[in-house]
C-alpha positions in Angstrom: 12.3 25.6 70.6 15.3 27.8 68.2 15.8 30.5 69.3 15.0 33.9 67.3 19.2 33.1 66.0 19.2 30.0 65.4 16.3 30.1 62.9 17.5 33.0 61.2 20.7 30.9 60.3 18.8 28.1 59.4 16.5 30.3 57.2 19.5 32.4 55.5 20.7 28.5 54.4 18.0 27.5 53.0 17.4 31.3 50.5 21.4 31.1 49.9 20.2 27.8 47.8 17.2 29.6 45.6 17.1 29.9 41.8 13.7 31.0 41.3 12.0 34.1 40.9 11.2 34.1 44.8 11.3 32.0 47.4 10.1 32.2 51.4 11.2 29.5 54.2 8.8 29.7 57.3 10.4 27.7 60.2 8.6 26.3 63.1 8.6 23.1 65.8 7.9 22.9 69.9 6.5 21.0 71.8 3.0 19.7 72.7 1.8 17.4 76.2 -1.0 16.5 77.1 -3.1 13.8 79.6 -6.4 13.0 79.4 -8.9 12.0 81.8 -12.3 10.2 81.8 -14.2 8.3 84.6 -12.3 9.9 87.6 -8.7 7.6 85.9 -6.2 8.9 83.6 -6.9 7.8 79.8 -3.9 9.0 77.8 -1.1 11.7 78.7 2.3 12.1 76.4 4.6 14.6 74.7 5.9 15.4 71.4 8.4 17.5 69.9 8.3 18.3 66.8 10.2 20.7 63.8 9.4 21.7 60.3 10.3 23.7 57.3 8.3 24.3 54.9 9.8 26.1 51.4 8.1 28.1 48.0 9.1 29.1 45.4 8.3 30.9 42.5 8.5 31.6 38.9 6.8 34.3 37.6 3.1 33.2 39.0 3.6 30.1 39.4 4.2 28.3 43.0 5.3 25.2 44.6 6.0 24.1 48.1 8.1 21.3 49.7 8.8 20.4 53.5 11.1 18.4 55.3 11.9 17.9 59.3 15.6 17.7 58.3 18.0 20.2 58.0 21.3 19.1 57.2 22.8 21.1 54.1 21.8 18.1 51.8 18.0 18.0 52.8 17.7 21.5 53.1 19.1 22.2 48.8 16.7 19.2 47.6 13.8 20.7 49.3 14.0 23.8 47.8 15.5 21.9 44.1 11.9 20.0 44.8 9.6 23.0 45.6 10.9 24.8 42.3 10.3 22.0 40.4 6.7 21.9 41.5 6.6 25.4 41.3 7.6 24.7 37.4 5.1 22.2 36.7 2.1 24.5 38.4 -0.8 25.8 37.1 -0.7 30.3 37.3 -2.2 32.1 40.3 -3.5 34.6 39.1 -4.4 35.8 42.5 -0.7 35.2 43.7 0.6 38.4 45.0 5.1 39.2 44.9 6.0 38.2 48.0 6.4 41.7 50.8 9.8 43.3 51.8 11.3 44.1 55.3 8.1 44.7 57.6 7.9 46.5 61.1 6.4 44.7 63.3 4.9 45.0 67.0 6.1 43.6 70.6 4.3 41.4 71.9 4.8 38.8 74.9 2.5 35.8 74.3 5.6 33.2 76.2 5.8 32.3 79.5 9.1 30.4 80.6 6.2 28.6 83.2 4.8 26.8 80.5 8.1 26.4 78.1 8.9 24.1 81.5 5.7 21.7 82.5 6.6 18.4 82.0 4.5 14.9 83.6 4.8 15.7 87.3 2.9 18.8 86.2 0.3 17.3 83.9 0.0 14.5 87.0 -0.3 17.0 89.9 -3.1 19.5 88.1 -5.3 16.5 87.1 -5.3 15.2 90.8 -6.1 18.6 91.7 -9.2 18.8 89.8 -10.0 14.5 90.5 -9.7 14.4 94.2 -12.9 16.4 94.9 -14.4 14.7 92.3 -14.4 11.8 93.4 -14.8 13.0 97.5 -18.1 14.3 96.2 -19.1 11.4 94.3 -19.3 12.6 91.3 -17.8 11.5 88.0 -15.3 13.4 86.2 -13.9 13.9 82.4 -11.1 16.1 81.5 -8.0 17.1 78.7 -5.9 19.2 79.3 -2.9 20.6 76.5 0.3 22.4 76.9 2.1 24.4 73.9 5.6 26.1 73.7 6.3 26.8 69.7 8.4 28.6 68.0 7.7 29.8 64.5 10.2 32.0 62.0 9.9 33.7 58.5 12.3 34.8 55.9 12.2 35.4 52.4 14.2 36.2 49.2 12.9 40.1 49.5 13.8 41.0 52.8 11.2 39.9 55.2 12.1 38.6 58.5 10.3 37.3 61.4 10.2 35.5 64.4 7.4 34.6 66.9 7.8 32.5 70.1 4.6 32.0 72.2 3.1 29.0 74.8 -0.6 28.4 76.2 -2.5 26.0 78.3 -5.8 24.7 77.8 -7.9 22.7 80.2 -11.5 21.9 79.8 -13.8 19.2 82.6 -17.1 17.9 82.0 -19.0 17.0 85.7 -21.5 14.1 85.7 -23.6 13.4 89.7 -23.1 9.6 90.0 -26.7 8.5 88.5 -25.5 10.7 84.9 -28.4 13.1 85.9 -26.7 16.3 86.6 -23.3 17.7 83.8 -21.7 20.6 85.0 -18.5 22.3 82.3 -16.0 24.5 83.4 -12.6 26.0 81.3 -10.0 27.5 80.8 -7.1 28.9 79.1 -3.7 30.7 79.5 -0.6 31.7 78.3 1.8 31.2 81.5 0.6 27.9 83.6 0.8 29.9 86.8 -2.6 31.2 86.5 -4.6 28.2 85.9 -5.9 26.1 88.4 -7.4 23.2 87.8 -9.0 22.9 90.8 -10.9 26.4 91.1 -12.1 25.3 87.7 -13.3 21.5 88.3 -15.3 22.9 91.4 -17.6 25.2 89.3 -18.4 22.1 86.8 -19.5 20.1 89.9 -21.4 22.6 91.9 -23.2 23.2 88.5 -23.3 19.4 88.0 -24.7 19.1 91.3 -27.1 21.6 90.7 -28.3 20.6 87.3 -29.8 17.2 88.4 -33.5 16.7 88.4 -34.0 18.9 84.9 -37.2 20.6 84.7 -39.0 21.1 80.8 -40.0 24.6 79.8 -42.0 24.8 76.7 -39.2 26.7 73.7 -40.1 30.2 72.9 -38.3 33.1 73.6 -36.8 34.1 76.2 -34.2 37.0 78.2 -31.5 34.6 78.9 -27.6 35.3 80.8 -25.0 32.9 78.1 -22.1 32.6 80.2 -18.3 33.3 78.0 -18.1 29.7 77.3 -21.3 29.7 75.9 -20.4 32.9 73.3 -17.0 31.5 72.7 -15.3 27.7 73.1 -12.3 26.0 71.9 -13.7 24.2 68.8 -14.6 26.5 65.5 -18.2 26.8 65.9 -19.4 29.1 68.4 -21.1 31.9 68.1 -18.8 35.2 67.9 -16.3 33.2 66.4 -18.6 32.9 63.7 -19.0 36.5 64.0 -15.5 37.5 63.3 -14.5 34.9 61.1 -17.6 36.2 58.7 -16.1 39.4 58.3 -14.1 39.0 55.2 -14.2 41.5 52.4 -14.1 39.8 50.4 -17.0 37.7 51.1 -18.8 40.8 51.4 -18.1 42.6 48.2 -19.4 38.9 46.2 -22.2 38.6 48.0 -21.8 36.4 50.3 -21.7 37.5 53.6 -23.9 39.2 56.1 -21.9 42.2 55.8 -23.1 42.4 52.0 -25.6 44.7 50.1 -28.3 44.1 48.1 -27.5 45.1 45.0 -23.9 45.3 45.7 -21.6 46.3 48.0 -21.0 46.0 51.9 -21.9 47.8 55.4 -19.2 49.1 55.7 -19.9 52.4 58.2 -23.0 50.6 59.2 -24.2 50.5 62.7 -25.4 47.0 62.7 -25.6 46.3 66.5 -26.0 47.9 69.7 -24.4 50.9 70.9 -22.3 48.5 73.7 -20.7 46.3 71.7 -17.1 47.5 70.4 -14.7 44.7 69.4 -11.0 45.1 68.4 -8.4 42.6 67.8 -5.0 44.0 70.1 -1.7 41.4 70.2 -0.6 43.4 72.7 -2.7 43.1 75.1 -1.0 41.6 77.8 -4.3 39.4 79.0 -4.2 37.2 75.4 -1.0 38.4 74.3 -0.6 37.5 70.9 2.0 36.8 67.2 2.8 39.9 65.7 2.1 38.5 62.3 0.0 37.1 60.3 0.5 33.9 57.7 2.0 35.6 55.5 4.5 37.9 57.2 1.9 41.3 57.5 1.8 43.2 60.9 -0.7 43.0 63.3 -1.6 45.5 64.6 -3.6 47.1 67.1 -7.9 47.7 65.1 -11.6 48.0 65.8 -13.6 45.9 63.9 -16.7 47.3 65.3 -17.2 50.4 66.6 -20.5 51.5 69.3 -22.4 49.2 67.5 -20.5 49.9 64.3 -18.9 48.6 61.5 -15.2 50.0 61.5 -13.0 47.7 59.4 -13.1 44.2 57.6 -9.5 41.7 57.0 -8.9 42.1 53.7 -6.2 40.1 51.5 -3.6 41.3 50.0 -5.2 40.4 46.9 -8.5 42.0 47.4 -7.2 45.2 48.6 -5.1 46.2 46.2 -8.0 45.1 43.6 -9.9 48.3 46.0 -7.1 50.1 46.4 -7.4 49.9 50.0 -4.8 48.9 52.7 -4.2 45.0 53.3 -6.1 44.6 56.7 -5.0 41.0 58.2 -7.5 39.1 60.5 -6.7 39.3 64.6 -4.9 36.6 66.1 -7.2 37.4 69.0 -10.6 39.5 69.7 -11.5 41.3 72.9 -15.0 42.4 73.3 -15.4 46.0 75.6 -17.9 44.4 78.2 -19.6 46.2 81.9 -18.4 45.8 84.9 -20.9 43.3 86.4 -20.7 39.7 87.6 -21.8 37.0 86.6 -23.7 37.0 89.9 -24.9 40.2 90.0 -26.6 40.0 86.5 -28.3 37.1 87.7 -29.6 39.2 90.2 -30.5 41.9 88.4 -33.4 39.3 86.1 -36.6 39.4 86.7 -37.0 36.0 84.6 -34.7 34.4 81.7 -32.2 31.4 81.8 -28.7 31.0 82.5 -26.9 29.6 79.6 -23.8 27.4 80.5 -22.6 26.7 77.1 -23.9 25.6 74.0 -22.8 22.7 71.5 -23.1 21.1 68.0 -23.3 24.5 66.4 -23.7 24.4 62.8 -24.5 27.4 59.9 -28.2 27.3 59.0 -27.9 30.7 56.5 -24.2 32.4 56.4 -26.2 35.5 54.8 -27.6 36.0 58.1 -26.0 34.2 60.2 -28.3 32.3 61.4 -27.1 29.4 63.7 -28.7 25.7 65.6 -27.0 23.9 68.5 -27.7 23.4 71.8 -27.1 24.3 75.3 -25.5 21.5 77.5 -23.4 21.2 81.2 -26.4 23.5 83.2 -29.2 25.7 82.4 -30.9 26.8 84.6 -34.6 28.8 85.7 -33.9 32.2 87.1 -36.7 34.1 88.7 -36.5 37.5 90.5 -32.6 37.2 91.1 -32.4 34.2 92.1 -32.1 30.8 90.0 -34.7 28.8 90.8 -34.6 25.4 89.6 -32.4 23.5 86.2 -33.8 23.0 83.3 -33.6 20.5 80.4 -31.3 21.7 77.8 -33.1 22.9 74.5 -32.3 23.8 71.0 -31.7 27.3 70.0 -32.1 28.8 66.2 -30.4 32.0 66.7 -28.2 34.4 64.7 -25.5 36.4 66.7 -25.9 39.7 64.7 -29.6 39.6 66.0 -28.4 38.8 69.1 -26.4 41.4 69.8 -29.1 44.0 68.7 -31.2 41.9 71.6 -28.0 43.3 74.6 -29.8 44.1 77.1 -26.7 43.5 80.2 -22.2 43.4 79.2 -21.0 41.3 82.1 -16.8 42.0 82.9 -14.8 40.0 80.4 -13.0 36.8 80.9 -10.9 34.9 79.2 -11.8 32.3 76.5 -10.2 30.6 73.6 -7.3 33.2 73.6 -9.6 35.8 73.7 -11.4 38.2 76.3 -15.6 38.1 76.3 -18.2 38.8 78.6 -21.2 37.5 79.8 -23.9 38.8 77.7 -27.7 39.5 78.6 -30.3 38.5 75.9 -33.9 38.8 75.4 -35.6 37.4 73.2 -33.4 34.3 72.0 -35.3 31.3 70.6 -35.0 28.3 71.5 -37.2 25.4 69.8 -37.0 22.4 71.4 -36.7 20.3 73.3 -33.5 17.6 74.0 -33.4 15.0 76.8 -30.0 14.8 76.9 -28.0 15.8 79.8 
């Protein structure tokens, strides 16, 4: 981890070598550690440290980039010359935007020293805390934990300079019964590892595994469902709420390629498209999900509301598209926060006459980008609810659903929790569409 001062010294030196019209430098690095286990035994573990410097040189609208991980003077200057050589050979980019000058950034704090100090002993103890209760209950666990401590610094010949450091830990575990008929899942991600209990997360997965054995088949159809946060946001790209947020790009809407496009032209900015209880915003200073203060191109991250009481309030704009449309260039948020209610998951179940509890969705794939229709499968604990109680586990379903329709069929919202670097509440949704059964556990 380079300090802000150390990173700036290197960047300033690189900038001094520039002979191009404009030049930007991105310097990043840090430490990554991980441990993986399956069938109640560790299978892999490791730790890596890396640093990388990227130089982008520009002549007119021609840009070239070169990258290096050696920081002696000769290597740095050679990288600048290489970037300039590539830029002279590159075709013009008609959408190129001049580099930003100095910016003002919010004070964010996505860094915890406890996470930065994680070592193999810490990871092995966290793994033992997960595996030991599974072994004692004759359950089989597979899990993965990854911790990161990294920095990112940028600078350019226009005077832009910024530095960010952050830490994160992601942990997930799948627990199966010994006969393979029951499966449960648990996950947690934190900035500060002192807030992570692998034992507590595993106990949730254990309970679901034991309760989900001997699943019964229900007919596919439209059901009231309670979607746990892990069913709404996952640590992989494909998830319903992430799909919704990422599809709000202004250019896609203007060009008729998204659910925010109007037939015949224009966008649905300012229209009420969701239940009035739906409010979603980004805030890099939120203490539960802190985030970096700047986007990849150096634009400041700010608190911004995307959806307010069901109304689309803002959309991300690239700098090029914002200039073309004469509006502010708003970068995508580094996180998103969905407001919810005060009910616990147990209270939401208690208030459900008939429905299905969904622990997790997976293998999610797009069907229609203009309606945001997605398909996928339930997994790792799906249960039938009747008269406020979980009655029995049910076989997994394939679903076809759009988060736009889903957030119009909203019945109740629970208390938001952190997942995937975001804050998301469990949701009770009516008329959720299950199209077929899946025999997979």
